[in-house]
DRENDO-1510 file (C-alpha; in Angstrom, 1 decimal, always signed):
<recs>
REC; n; res; u; v; w
REC; 1; MET; -5.8; -62.6; +9.9 .
REC; 2; LEU; -7.4; -66.0; +9.5 .
REC; 3; ILE; -5.2; -68.9; +10.8 .
REC; 4; PRO; -6.5; -72.1; +9.1 .
REC; 5; ALA; -4.6; -74.4; +11.4 .
REC; 6; LEU; -6.4; -73.0; +14.4 .
REC; 7; ALA; -9.8; -72.8; +12.7 .
REC; 8; VAL; -12.3; -72.8; +15.5 .
REC; 9; ALA; -14.8; -75.7; +15.7 .
REC; 10; LEU; -18.3; -74.3; +16.0 .
REC; 11; VAL; -20.9; -77.0; +16.7 .
REC; 12; THR; -24.7; -76.5; +16.9 .
REC; 13; VAL; -25.9; -77.1; +20.5 .
REC; 14; ALA; -29.4; -77.4; +21.9 .
REC; 15; ILE; -29.7; -74.9; +24.6 .
REC; 16; PRO; -33.2; -74.7; +26.2 .
REC; 17; GLY; -35.1; -71.8; +24.8 .
REC; 18; HIS; -37.9; -71.1; +22.4 .
REC; 19; PHE; -36.0; -69.8; +19.4 .
REC; 20; ASP; -32.4; -70.8; +20.1 .
REC; 21; GLN; -32.5; -73.0; +17.0 .
REC; 22; PRO; -34.4; -72.1; +13.7 .
REC; 23; GLN; -37.2; -74.3; +12.7 .
REC; 24; ASP; -36.7; -76.7; +9.8 .
REC; 25; GLY; -39.3; -77.3; +7.1 .
REC; 26; PHE; -42.8; -76.0; +7.2 .
REC; 27; ALA; -45.2; -75.7; +10.1 .
REC; 28; HIS; -47.8; -78.4; +10.5 .
REC; 29; GLU; -50.4; -78.1; +7.8 .
REC; 30; ARG; -53.2; -77.9; +10.3 .
REC; 31; THR; -51.8; -74.7; +11.9 .
REC; 32; THR; -54.5; -72.0; +11.9 .
REC; 33; LEU; -54.6; -68.6; +13.4 .
REC; 34; ARG; -56.0; -68.1; +16.8 .
REC; 35; PRO; -56.0; -65.2; +19.3 .
REC; 36; SER; -53.3; -65.2; +21.9 .
REC; 37; ASN; -50.8; -62.9; +23.6 .
REC; 38; PRO; -47.0; -62.7; +23.9 .
REC; 39; TYR; -47.0; -64.6; +27.2 .
REC; 40; TRP; -48.7; -67.7; +25.8 .
REC; 41; ALA; -46.6; -67.5; +22.7 .
REC; 42; HIS; -43.4; -67.5; +24.8 .
REC; 43; LEU; -42.4; -64.0; +23.6 .
REC; 44; ASP; -41.0; -61.1; +25.5 .
REC; 45; PRO; -43.7; -58.5; +25.6 .
REC; 46; ALA; -41.4; -55.5; +26.1 .
REC; 47; PRO; -40.0; -55.3; +22.6 .
REC; 48; ILE; -43.5; -55.7; +21.1 .
REC; 49; ASN; -44.9; -53.0; +23.3 .
REC; 50; ALA; -42.0; -50.7; +22.4 .
REC; 51; ALA; -42.6; -51.3; +18.7 .
REC; 52; LEU; -46.3; -50.5; +19.0 .
REC; 53; ARG; -45.4; -47.3; +20.9 .
REC; 54; GLN; -43.1; -46.4; +18.0 .
REC; 55; VAL; -45.9; -47.0; +15.5 .
REC; 56; ARG; -48.2; -44.7; +17.5 .
REC; 57; ASP; -45.6; -42.1; +17.7 .
REC; 58; PHE; -45.3; -42.1; +13.9 .
REC; 59; THR; -48.9; -40.9; +13.7 .
REC; 60; LYS; -47.8; -37.7; +15.5 .
REC; 61; PRO; -46.0; -34.8; +13.8 .
REC; 62; GLN; -42.4; -35.6; +12.9 .
REC; 63; ALA; -39.5; -33.2; +12.3 .
REC; 64; ASN; -41.2; -31.8; +9.2 .
REC; 65; GLY; -44.3; -31.0; +11.3 .
REC; 66; LYS; -46.3; -33.8; +9.6 .
REC; 67; PRO; -47.1; -37.4; +10.7 .
REC; 68; LEU; -45.4; -40.2; +8.9 .
REC; 69; PHE; -48.8; -41.7; +8.4 .
REC; 70; PRO; -52.3; -40.9; +9.8 .
REC; 71; GLY; -53.0; -44.4; +11.0 .
REC; 72; ALA; -51.9; -48.0; +11.1 .
REC; 73; VAL; -52.8; -51.6; +11.9 .
REC; 74; THR; -50.1; -53.9; +13.2 .
REC; 75; MET; -50.3; -57.6; +13.6 .
REC; 76; TYR; -47.8; -60.2; +14.9 .
REC; 77; VAL; -48.2; -63.9; +14.5 .
REC; 78; HIS; -46.0; -66.6; +16.0 .
REC; 79; ASP; -46.6; -70.3; +15.7 .
REC; 80; GLY; -50.1; -69.6; +14.5 .
REC; 81; LYS; -50.8; -67.4; +17.5 .
REC; 82; ILE; -52.0; -63.8; +16.9 .
REC; 83; VAL; -50.0; -62.2; +19.7 .
REC; 84; THR; -50.8; -58.6; +18.6 .
REC; 85; HIS; -53.5; -57.0; +16.6 .
REC; 86; ASP; -53.3; -53.3; +17.2 .
REC; 87; ARG; -54.7; -50.2; +15.5 .
REC; 88; THR; -53.9; -46.6; +15.9 .
REC; 89; GLY; -54.8; -43.2; +14.3 .
REC; 90; TYR; -57.1; -42.6; +11.5 .
REC; 91; ALA; -58.2; -44.3; +8.3 .
REC; 92; VAL; -59.3; -40.9; +6.9 .
REC; 93; LEU; -57.9; -37.7; +8.3 .
REC; 94; TYR; -57.5; -35.2; +5.4 .
REC; 95; GLN; -59.9; -33.5; +3.1 .
REC; 96; ASP; -57.2; -32.3; +0.7 .
REC; 97; GLN; -53.5; -32.2; +0.5 .
REC; 98; GLN; -53.0; -30.1; +3.6 .
REC; 99; THR; -56.3; -29.6; +5.5 .
REC; 100; GLN; -57.4; -32.0; +8.2 .
REC; 101; LEU; -61.1; -32.9; +8.5 .
REC; 102; PRO; -63.2; -31.7; +11.4 .
REC; 103; ASP; -63.1; -34.1; +14.3 .
REC; 104; ASP; -66.6; -35.4; +13.6 .
REC; 105; ASP; -65.8; -36.2; +10.0 .
REC; 106; ARG; -62.6; -38.2; +10.6 .
REC; 107; VAL; -62.7; -42.0; +10.4 .
REC; 108; ALA; -60.8; -43.8; +13.1 .
REC; 109; MET; -58.7; -46.8; +12.2 .
REC; 110; ARG; -60.2; -50.2; +12.9 .
REC; 111; LYS; -58.6; -53.6; +13.2 .
REC; 112; ASP; -60.5; -54.7; +10.2 .
REC; 113; THR; -59.8; -51.6; +8.1 .
REC; 114; ILE; -59.3; -52.5; +4.5 .
REC; 115; PHE; -56.1; -51.2; +2.9 .
REC; 116; ASP; -54.8; -50.7; -0.6 .
REC; 117; LEU; -52.0; -53.2; -0.4 .
REC; 118; ALA; -50.3; -51.7; -3.5 .
REC; 119; SER; -47.3; -53.9; -4.6 .
REC; 120; ILE; -48.1; -56.7; -2.1 .
REC; 121; SER; -50.6; -57.4; -5.0 .
REC; 122; LYS; -47.6; -58.8; -6.8 .
REC; 123; LEU; -47.6; -61.8; -4.5 .
REC; 124; PHE; -51.1; -62.6; -5.5 .
REC; 125; THR; -50.2; -62.5; -9.1 .
REC; 126; SER; -47.2; -64.6; -8.6 .
REC; 127; ILE; -49.1; -67.2; -6.7 .
REC; 128; ALA; -51.7; -67.3; -9.5 .
REC; 129; VAL; -48.9; -67.9; -12.0 .
REC; 130; ILE; -47.4; -70.7; -10.0 .
REC; 131; GLN; -50.9; -72.3; -9.8 .
REC; 132; GLN; -50.9; -72.3; -13.6 .
REC; 133; VAL; -47.5; -74.0; -13.4 .
REC; 134; GLU; -48.9; -76.7; -11.2 .
REC; 135; GLN; -51.7; -77.2; -13.7 .
REC; 136; GLY; -49.3; -77.7; -16.5 .
REC; 137; ARG; -50.3; -74.5; -18.4 .
REC; 138; VAL; -47.1; -72.6; -17.7 .
REC; 139; ASP; -43.4; -73.4; -17.5 .
REC; 140; ILE; -41.3; -70.8; -15.7 .
REC; 141; ASP; -38.3; -71.5; -17.9 .
REC; 142; GLN; -40.4; -71.0; -21.1 .
REC; 143; LYS; -40.2; -67.8; -23.1 .
REC; 144; VAL; -43.0; -65.3; -22.3 .
REC; 145; ALA; -43.6; -65.0; -26.1 .
REC; 146; HIS; -44.7; -68.6; -26.1 .
REC; 147; TYR; -47.8; -67.6; -24.1 .
REC; 148; LEU; -48.1; -64.0; -25.3 .
REC; 149; PRO; -46.8; -63.8; -28.9 .
REC; 150; GLU; -47.3; -60.1; -29.0 .
REC; 151; PHE; -44.8; -59.7; -26.2 .
REC; 152; GLY; -42.0; -61.1; -28.3 .
REC; 153; VAL; -41.0; -57.9; -30.0 .
REC; 154; ASN; -38.3; -55.2; -29.6 .
REC; 155; GLY; -35.7; -57.4; -28.0 .
REC; 156; LYS; -38.1; -59.3; -25.7 .
REC; 157; GLU; -38.1; -62.6; -27.7 .
REC; 158; ASN; -36.1; -64.6; -25.1 .
REC; 159; ILE; -37.4; -63.2; -21.8 .
REC; 160; THR; -38.6; -66.0; -19.6 .
REC; 161; VAL; -41.4; -66.3; -17.1 .
REC; 162; LYS; -38.9; -66.8; -14.4 .
REC; 163; GLN; -37.2; -63.5; -15.3 .
REC; 164; LEU; -40.5; -61.7; -14.9 .
REC; 165; LEU; -41.0; -63.3; -11.5 .
REC; 166; THR; -37.5; -62.4; -10.3 .
REC; 167; HIS; -37.3; -58.9; -11.9 .
REC; 168; THR; -34.4; -59.8; -14.1 .
REC; 169; SER; -36.2; -59.3; -17.4 .
REC; 170; GLY; -34.5; -56.0; -18.2 .
REC; 171; LEU; -37.8; -54.2; -18.5 .
REC; 172; GLU; -37.9; -50.6; -17.2 .
REC; 173; PRO; -39.6; -50.0; -13.8 .
REC; 174; PHE; -42.5; -48.0; -15.0 .
REC; 175; ILE; -44.2; -46.2; -17.9 .
REC; 176; PRO; -47.2; -43.8; -17.4 .
REC; 177; LEU; -49.8; -46.0; -19.1 .
REC; 178; TRP; -52.7; -43.9; -17.7 .
REC; 179; SER; -51.5; -40.7; -19.4 .
REC; 180; ARG; -49.7; -42.1; -22.5 .
REC; 181; PHE; -52.5; -44.3; -23.8 .
REC; 182; PRO; -56.3; -43.6; -24.2 .
REC; 183; ASP; -57.9; -47.0; -23.1 .
REC; 184; ILE; -57.2; -50.4; -21.5 .
REC; 185; PRO; -56.4; -52.3; -24.8 .
REC; 186; SER; -53.9; -49.6; -25.8 .
REC; 187; ARG; -52.3; -49.6; -22.4 .
REC; 188; ILE; -51.8; -53.4; -22.4 .
REC; 189; LYS; -50.4; -53.1; -25.9 .
REC; 190; GLY; -48.0; -50.4; -24.6 .
REC; 191; VAL; -46.6; -53.0; -22.1 .
REC; 192; MET; -46.4; -55.6; -24.8 .
REC; 193; ASP; -44.5; -53.3; -27.2 .
REC; 194; VAL; -42.0; -51.8; -24.7 .
REC; 195; LYS; -38.3; -52.3; -25.3 .
REC; 196; PRO; -36.0; -53.7; -22.5 .
REC; 197; LYS; -33.9; -51.2; -20.7 .
REC; 198; SER; -31.1; -53.6; -20.2 .
REC; 199; THR; -30.1; -57.0; -21.6 .
REC; 200; PRO; -32.5; -59.6; -20.1 .
REC; 201; GLY; -30.9; -61.7; -17.3 .
REC; 202; THR; -28.0; -59.3; -16.7 .
REC; 203; THR; -29.4; -56.9; -14.1 .
REC; 204; TYR; -32.0; -56.8; -11.3 .
REC; 205; VAL; -34.5; -54.0; -12.1 .
REC; 206; TYR; -37.7; -54.0; -10.0 .
REC; 207; SER; -40.5; -53.4; -12.6 .
REC; 208; ASP; -44.3; -53.1; -12.5 .
REC; 209; LEU; -44.3; -54.1; -16.1 .
REC; 210; ASN; -43.1; -57.6; -15.2 .
REC; 211; LEU; -46.2; -58.2; -13.1 .
REC; 212; ILE; -48.6; -56.6; -15.5 .
REC; 213; THR; -47.3; -59.1; -18.1 .
REC; 214; LEU; -47.6; -62.0; -15.7 .
REC; 215; GLY; -51.2; -61.0; -15.1 .
REC; 216; GLU; -51.8; -61.2; -18.8 .
REC; 217; ILE; -50.3; -64.7; -18.9 .
REC; 218; VAL; -52.7; -65.9; -16.2 .
REC; 219; HIS; -55.6; -64.5; -18.2 .
REC; 220; ARG; -54.4; -66.0; -21.5 .
REC; 221; VAL; -53.7; -69.5; -20.3 .
REC; 222; SER; -56.5; -69.9; -17.8 .
REC; 223; GLY; -59.3; -68.1; -19.6 .
REC; 224; LYS; -59.9; -66.1; -16.4 .
REC; 225; LYS; -59.3; -62.5; -15.8 .
REC; 226; LEU; -56.7; -61.9; -13.1 .
REC; 227; ASP; -59.2; -60.9; -10.4 .
REC; 228; GLU; -61.2; -64.0; -11.1 .
REC; 229; ALA; -58.1; -66.2; -10.9 .
REC; 230; VAL; -57.1; -64.7; -7.6 .
REC; 231; GLU; -60.5; -65.1; -6.1 .
REC; 232; ASP; -61.0; -68.7; -7.3 .
REC; 233; GLY; -57.5; -69.8; -6.6 .
REC; 234; ILE; -56.5; -67.9; -3.4 .
REC; 235; THR; -58.9; -65.7; -1.5 .
REC; 236; ARG; -62.1; -67.8; -1.6 .
REC; 237; PRO; -60.5; -71.2; -0.7 .
REC; 238; LEU; -58.5; -69.5; +2.1 .
REC; 239; GLY; -61.4; -67.7; +3.4 .
REC; 240; MET; -59.9; -64.2; +2.8 .
REC; 241; LYS; -63.3; -62.6; +2.7 .
REC; 242; ASP; -62.0; -59.0; +2.8 .
REC; 243; THR; -59.4; -59.3; +0.1 .
REC; 244; GLY; -59.8; -58.5; -3.6 .
REC; 245; TYR; -59.8; -55.9; -6.2 .
REC; 246; ASN; -62.2; -52.9; -6.4 .
REC; 247; PRO; -63.6; -53.3; -2.8 .
REC; 248; GLN; -67.4; -53.1; -2.4 .
REC; 249; ASP; -67.2; -51.9; +1.3 .
REC; 250; LYS; -65.6; -48.6; +0.6 .
REC; 251; ASP; -66.6; -47.2; +4.1 .
REC; 252; ARG; -64.1; -49.6; +5.6 .
REC; 253; THR; -61.2; -48.6; +3.4 .
REC; 254; ALA; -58.3; -46.4; +4.4 .
REC; 255; ALA; -57.9; -43.3; +2.3 .
REC; 256; THR; -54.8; -42.7; +0.3 .
REC; 257; GLU; -53.5; -39.7; -1.6 .
REC; 258; PHE; -55.1; -36.4; -2.7 .
REC; 259; GLN; -54.5; -36.5; -6.4 .
REC; 260; ALA; -54.8; -33.4; -8.6 .
REC; 261; THR; -53.2; -35.1; -11.7 .
REC; 262; PRO; -55.2; -37.1; -12.6 .
REC; 263; PRO; -58.0; -35.1; -10.9 .
REC; 264; ARG; -59.2; -37.8; -8.4 .
REC; 265; GLY; -59.3; -35.8; -5.2 .
REC; 266; ILE; -58.8; -37.9; -2.0 .
REC; 267; VAL; -58.6; -41.4; -3.3 .
REC; 268; ARG; -60.6; -43.9; -1.2 .
REC; 269; GLY; -62.0; -47.3; -2.1 .
REC; 270; GLU; -60.2; -47.1; -5.5 .
REC; 271; VAL; -56.6; -48.3; -6.2 .
REC; 272; HIS; -54.1; -45.5; -5.6 .
REC; 273; ASP; -51.7; -46.6; -8.3 .
REC; 274; GLU; -52.5; -44.6; -11.4 .
REC; 275; ASN; -51.7; -47.3; -13.9 .
REC; 276; ALA; -53.7; -49.9; -12.1 .
REC; 277; TRP; -56.6; -47.4; -11.8 .
REC; 278; SER; -56.4; -46.8; -15.6 .
REC; 279; LEU; -56.6; -50.6; -16.1 .
REC; 280; GLY; -59.9; -50.8; -14.3 .
REC; 281; GLY; -58.5; -51.5; -10.9 .
REC; 282; VAL; -57.2; -54.9; -11.8 .
REC; 283; ALA; -53.5; -55.3; -12.7 .
REC; 284; GLY; -50.7; -57.7; -12.0 .
REC; 285; HIS; -48.6; -55.1; -10.0 .
REC; 286; ALA; -51.3; -53.4; -7.9 .
REC; 287; GLY; -55.0; -53.3; -7.1 .
REC; 288; VAL; -55.5; -55.8; -4.3 .
REC; 289; PHE; -57.1; -54.5; -1.1 .
REC; 290; GLY; -57.2; -56.4; +2.2 .
REC; 291; THR; -57.0; -56.5; +5.9 .
REC; 292; ALA; -54.2; -57.5; +8.3 .
REC; 293; LYS; -56.1; -60.6; +9.3 .
REC; 294; ASP; -56.4; -61.8; +5.7 .
REC; 295; LEU; -52.8; -61.1; +5.0 .
REC; 296; ALA; -51.9; -63.2; +8.1 .
REC; 297; ILE; -53.9; -66.1; +6.7 .
REC; 298; LEU; -51.9; -65.9; +3.5 .
REC; 299; GLY; -48.7; -65.8; +5.5 .
REC; 300; GLN; -49.7; -68.8; +7.6 .
REC; 301; THR; -50.5; -70.6; +4.3 .
REC; 302; ILE; -47.0; -70.1; +3.2 .
REC; 303; LEU; -45.6; -71.2; +6.5 .
REC; 304; ASN; -47.8; -74.3; +6.3 .
REC; 305; GLY; -46.3; -75.2; +2.9 .
REC; 306; GLY; -49.3; -74.0; +0.8 .
REC; 307; THR; -52.3; -75.1; +2.8 .
REC; 308; TYR; -54.6; -73.5; +5.4 .
REC; 309; ASN; -57.7; -74.9; +7.2 .
REC; 310; GLY; -57.8; -77.9; +5.0 .
REC; 311; ARG; -57.6; -76.1; +1.7 .
REC; 312; ARG; -54.4; -76.4; -0.3 .
REC; 313; VAL; -53.6; -73.6; -2.8 .
REC; 314; LEU; -50.0; -74.5; -3.5 .
REC; 315; SER; -47.9; -77.7; -3.2 .
REC; 316; GLU; -45.0; -77.7; -0.8 .
REC; 317; HIS; -42.6; -77.9; -3.7 .
REC; 318; SER; -44.1; -74.8; -5.2 .
REC; 319; VAL; -43.8; -72.9; -2.0 .
REC; 320; GLU; -40.2; -73.9; -1.7 .
REC; 321; LEU; -39.6; -72.6; -5.2 .
REC; 322; MET; -41.3; -69.3; -4.3 .
REC; 323; LEU; -38.9; -69.0; -1.3 .
REC; 324; THR; -35.8; -70.1; -3.2 .
REC; 325; ASN; -33.3; -67.3; -4.1 .
REC; 326; PHE; -32.9; -67.3; -7.9 .
REC; 327; ASN; -30.9; -64.0; -7.9 .
REC; 328; GLN; -27.7; -65.2; -6.3 .
REC; 329; GLN; -25.8; -63.2; -9.0 .
REC; 330; PHE; -27.4; -60.1; -7.5 .
REC; 331; PRO; -26.6; -60.5; -3.8 .
REC; 332; ASP; -28.5; -57.4; -2.6 .
REC; 333; ASN; -31.6; -58.4; -4.4 .
REC; 334; ALA; -32.4; -61.9; -3.3 .
REC; 335; HIS; -35.7; -63.0; -4.9 .
REC; 336; GLY; -37.8; -66.0; -5.1 .
REC; 337; LEU; -40.6; -66.6; -7.6 .
REC; 338; GLY; -42.5; -63.5; -6.6 .
REC; 339; PHE; -41.4; -63.1; -3.0 .
REC; 340; GLU; -38.5; -60.8; -1.9 .
REC; 341; LEU; -36.1; -62.5; +0.3 .
REC; 342; ASP; -33.7; -61.4; +3.1 .
REC; 343; GLN; -34.3; -57.6; +2.7 .
REC; 344; ARG; -33.1; -56.1; +6.0 .
REC; 345; TRP; -34.2; -52.6; +4.9 .
REC; 346; TYR; -37.7; -53.5; +5.8 .
REC; 347; MET; -37.5; -57.0; +7.3 .
REC; 348; GLY; -35.3; -55.6; +10.1 .
REC; 349; ALA; -34.0; -58.2; +12.6 .
REC; 350; LEU; -36.4; -60.8; +11.2 .
REC; 351; SER; -34.3; -60.9; +8.0 .
REC; 352; GLY; -32.6; -64.0; +7.0 .
REC; 353; PRO; -32.1; -66.3; +4.0 .
REC; 354; GLY; -35.5; -67.9; +4.7 .
REC; 355; THR; -37.4; -64.6; +5.3 .
REC; 356; ALA; -39.9; -63.6; +2.6 .
REC; 357; GLY; -42.2; -60.8; +2.0 .
REC; 358; HIS; -43.1; -57.6; +0.1 .
REC; 359; THR; -43.9; -54.0; +0.6 .
REC; 360; GLY; -46.4; -51.6; -0.9 .
REC; 361; TYR; -46.0; -48.0; -1.9 .
REC; 362; THR; -49.2; -47.0; +0.0 .
REC; 363; GLY; -47.4; -47.9; +3.2 .
REC; 364; THR; -47.7; -51.6; +3.6 .
REC; 365; SER; -45.3; -54.2; +4.8 .
REC; 366; PHE; -45.6; -58.0; +4.9 .
REC; 367; VAL; -42.8; -60.2; +6.4 .
REC; 368; ILE; -42.9; -64.0; +6.8 .
REC; 369; ASP; -40.0; -65.5; +8.7 .
REC; 370; LYS; -39.9; -69.2; +8.1 .
REC; 371; ALA; -37.1; -69.8; +10.5 .
REC; 372; SER; -39.1; -68.7; +13.5 .
REC; 373; ARG; -42.5; -69.4; +12.0 .
REC; 374; SER; -43.5; -65.8; +12.5 .
REC; 375; ILE; -45.4; -63.1; +10.6 .
REC; 376; ALA; -45.1; -59.3; +11.0 .
REC; 377; ILE; -47.6; -57.1; +9.2 .
REC; 378; LEU; -47.7; -53.3; +9.1 .
REC; 379; LEU; -50.5; -51.6; +7.1 .
REC; 380; THR; -50.6; -47.9; +7.0 .
REC; 381; ASN; -52.0; -45.1; +4.8 .
REC; 382; ARG; -48.7; -43.3; +4.5 .
REC; 383; VAL; -49.6; -41.6; +1.2 .
REC; 384; HIS; -52.7; -39.9; +2.8 .
REC; 385; PRO; -52.8; -37.1; +1.8 .
REC; 386; SER; -49.3; -36.9; +0.1 .
REC; 387; ARG; -46.7; -39.3; -1.0 .
REC; 388; ASP; -44.0; -36.8; -0.3 .
REC; 389; TRP; -44.0; -36.6; +3.5 .
REC; 390; GLY; -41.2; -39.1; +4.2 .
REC; 391; SER; -40.0; -42.7; +4.0 .
REC; 392; ILE; -41.9; -45.3; +6.0 .
REC; 393; ASN; -39.0; -47.7; +6.1 .
REC; 394; PRO; -38.1; -46.8; +9.7 .
REC; 395; ALA; -41.6; -47.8; +10.8 .
REC; 396; ARG; -41.3; -51.0; +8.8 .
REC; 397; ARG; -38.0; -52.0; +10.5 .
REC; 398; ALA; -39.4; -51.0; +13.9 .
REC; 399; VAL; -42.3; -53.4; +13.5 .
REC; 400; ALA; -40.1; -56.3; +12.3 .
REC; 401; ASP; -37.5; -55.6; +15.0 .
REC; 402; GLY; -40.2; -55.6; +17.7 .
REC; 403; LEU; -41.1; -59.2; +16.9 .
REC; 404; ALA; -37.6; -60.3; +16.3 .
REC; 405; ASN; -36.4; -59.0; +19.6 .
REC; 406; ALA; -39.3; -60.6; +21.4 .
REC; 407; LEU; -38.1; -64.1; +20.2 .
REC; 408; ALA; -36.1; -65.7; +23.0 .
REC; 409; VAL; -32.3; -65.8; +22.8 .
REC; 410; ARG; -31.9; -67.8; +26.0 .
REC; 411; ALA; -29.3; -70.0; +27.7 .
REC; 412; ASN; -29.0; -71.7; +31.0 .
REC; 413; GLY; -27.0; -69.3; +33.1 .
REC; 414; LYS; -25.6; -65.9; +32.4 .
REC; 415; GLN; -25.2; -64.4; +29.0 .
REC; 416; TRP; -23.7; -61.3; +27.5 .
REC; 417; ARG; -24.7; -59.1; +24.5 .
REC; 418; ALA; -22.4; -56.9; +22.5 .
REC; 419; THR; -23.5; -53.3; +22.9 .
REC; 420; THR; -20.7; -51.2; +21.4 .
REC; 421; SER; -18.6; -51.5; +18.3 .
REC; 422; GLY; -15.1; -52.7; +19.2 .
REC; 423; GLY; -16.3; -54.3; +22.4 .
REC; 424; THR; -14.5; -57.4; +23.6 .
REC; 425; LEU; -15.4; -60.3; +25.8 .
REC; 426; THR; -13.0; -62.9; +27.1 .
REC; 427; ALA; -14.0; -66.3; +28.6 .
REC; 428; ASP; -11.6; -68.8; +30.1 .
REC; 429; ARG; -14.0; -71.8; +29.5 .
REC; 430; PRO; -16.1; -73.1; +26.6 .
REC; 431; VAL; -18.7; -70.7; +25.3 .
REC; 432; GLU; -21.7; -70.7; +23.0 .
REC; 433; VAL; -22.4; -67.8; +20.7 .
REC; 434; PHE; -25.6; -66.6; +18.9 .
REC; 435; VAL; -25.0; -64.3; +15.9 .
REC; 436; ASP; -27.4; -62.2; +13.9 .
REC; 437; VAL; -25.6; -59.2; +12.4 .
REC; 438; ASP; -26.1; -56.9; +9.4 .
REC; 439; LYS; -24.0; -56.9; +6.3 .
REC; 440; GLY; -20.7; -55.3; +7.1 .
REC; 441; ASP; -20.8; -56.2; +10.8 .
REC; 442; LYS; -18.4; -58.8; +12.1 .
REC; 443; LEU; -17.6; -60.9; +15.1 .
REC; 444; THR; -14.0; -62.0; +15.3 .
REC; 445; VAL; -13.3; -65.1; +17.3 .
REC; 446; GLN; -9.8; -65.4; +18.8 .
REC; 447; HIS; -7.9; -68.0; +20.8 .
REC; 448; TRP; -5.0; -67.4; +23.2 .
REC; 449; ASP; -2.0; -69.4; +22.2 .
REC; 450; GLY; +0.0; -68.6; +25.4 .
REC; 451; THR; +1.6; -65.5; +24.0 .
REC; 452; VAL; -0.8; -63.6; +21.7 .
REC; 453; TRP; -4.5; -63.7; +20.6 .
REC; 454; GLN; -4.9; -65.4; +17.2 .
REC; 455; ASP; -7.8; -64.8; +14.9 .
REC; 456; VAL; -9.5; -68.1; +14.2 .
REC; 457; ARG; -12.8; -67.1; +12.6 .
REC; 458; THR; -14.7; -64.0; +11.5 .
REC; 459; ILE; -18.4; -64.3; +11.4 .
REC; 460; THR; -20.0; -61.8; +9.1 .
REC; 461; THR; -23.3; -63.4; +8.2 .
REC; 462; THR; -26.5; -64.2; +10.0 .
REC; 463; GLU; -26.2; -67.5; +11.9 .
REC; 464; ARG; -29.3; -67.2; +14.1 .
REC; 465; ARG; -28.4; -70.3; +16.1 .
REC; 466; TRP; -26.4; -71.1; +19.2 .
REC; 467; VAL; -23.0; -72.7; +18.3 .
REC; 468; ALA; -20.3; -73.9; +20.6 .
REC; 469; THR; -16.6; -73.1; +20.4 .
REC; 470; GLU; -13.6; -75.3; +21.2 .
REC; 471; GLN; -12.5; -75.7; +24.8 .
REC; 472; LYS; -9.9; -72.9; +24.7 .
REC; 473; LYS; -9.6; -69.5; +26.2 .
REC; 474; THR; -11.6; -67.4; +23.8 .
REC; 475; ARG; -12.1; -63.7; +23.0 .
REC; 476; PHE; -14.8; -62.2; +20.9 .
REC; 477; VAL; -14.4; -58.8; +19.2 .
REC; 478; TYR; -17.6; -57.2; +17.8 .
REC; 479; THR; -17.3; -54.5; +15.1 .
REC; 480; LYS; -20.4; -52.6; +13.8 .
REC; 481; ALA; -20.3; -51.3; +10.3 .
REC; 482; GLY; -23.6; -52.1; +8.7 .
REC; 483; GLN; -26.5; -49.7; +8.3 .
REC; 484; TYR; -29.1; -51.8; +10.0 .
REC; 485; ASN; -29.4; -53.9; +13.1 .
REC; 486; GLY; -30.0; -57.6; +13.5 .
REC; 487; ARG; -30.9; -59.3; +16.8 .
REC; 488; GLY; -27.3; -58.9; +17.8 .
REC; 489; VAL; -24.5; -61.0; +19.2 .
REC; 490; TYR; -25.0; -63.0; +22.4 .
REC; 491; VAL; -22.4; -65.1; +24.3 .
REC; 492; HIS; -23.2; -67.7; +26.9 .
REC; 493; ALA; -20.1; -68.6; +28.9 .
REC; 494; ARG; -19.1; -70.6; +32.0 .
REC; 495; GLY; -16.3; -69.7; +34.3 .
REC; 496; ASP; -14.6; -66.3; +34.5 .
REC; 497; VAL; -15.6; -63.6; +32.0 .
REC; 498; THR; -14.1; -60.2; +31.3 .
REC; 499; ALA; -16.3; -57.9; +29.2 .
REC; 500; GLU; -15.9; -54.4; +27.8 .
REC; 501; GLY; -18.6; -53.0; +25.6 .
REC; 502; TRP; -20.8; -56.0; +26.4 .
REC; 503; SER; -23.8; -56.0; +28.8 .
REC; 504; ALA; -25.2; -58.8; +30.9 .
REC; 505; ALA; -28.4; -60.1; +29.4 .
REC; 506; ARG; -30.6; -62.9; +30.4 .
REC; 507; ARG; -34.3; -63.4; +29.5 .
</recs>
């Protein structure tokens, strides 16, 4: 049990190493992407190479006899350095839902393959909304019906823009616009007329309808259609030349699903999402296509506080708001204004309170870790040719973990890492500890009072920094209970150490 009188003093210490302490604030606004490698970025190449091998292995038949995805592009960025830009497999492999193309007709994956980003499109819509906030046209605390009067019906009168951005509006996740309504105007009206599924503000429900509505707000207040607003406000100023809706260079796009209903065959160069397709390929929730390099530019723009290569698209204050958790009452669904936050199910060991990103149904993953100024991108065509061949989340975590584990956890001298649940480490002199554990995991810190070990602190959250203990004989007990892995628990100690279930680790 916790003994308040013996509460351990943990003090942040500066131990030489590249990522022993998280970065504060934004990166320098002049930081731009440049080619590099793990060595020059002070990263351990072994975890990166292991992650890339895992991605390649996912393109091979899995337990069900089918690949998790035909191909992928992976990119890692750290401190503006592109340390990995890898491609594997095929952009087009199937001619229908089961039959692979002849070798000569297959299209190999390229580093600059253009992917259907699916719900990563939501970030572009959210940024477009915040740009309207900066221009004084939108207030996030204002009711949506103020901008779209036709929305304020059927119990939606008090829903705010912020609730749309944070998925707390109460709107249901999805309605089949493409099959329920005959044309674009009636489909938009269907969204405006929908009734909330729950009382606005009381639950977190991830909903495409939120972002479709936000796209309509951008159109209404700016006078520009969403694709024009995104191009004028984001992709053109940032030089994201391969990013946008309804791509012209279809030969560079990765194929997605074979669709029989609606009868589209192998979808390539058109948005996979049926609702976005029925809206002409431009919608708030889906429709953006892009490359890994372009996504990295967007990620670095966020890390820089809203600017890239001399072009500012957001103020630092706006970026901070987009990365602020407005869903504290829904602890498993941390969410900023558009960005998902601290989601270990796909952010893996990069996850933390300052980690932002999004995923896409087509097999895409975008993670921005402000604390380490790093970006992890995985773009795949996992729905090619079927959406039913398995979850891509293990691949998403493998990619995020690869970069996280490449970040140094160093100390001067020997250090230990907990390797088994229930493992104990005892040190007779002061120690420093680095903790990054999953929800449910815990590290119990104990002191010897001359007779028994007394619990003085239990660490159950992500610290991601070296901290020092009091000058007492100390024991650490690590217990694993969470579903996912963080970077782990490291102890740096001087003097005699007894360890069981801990391994010596020094990088």
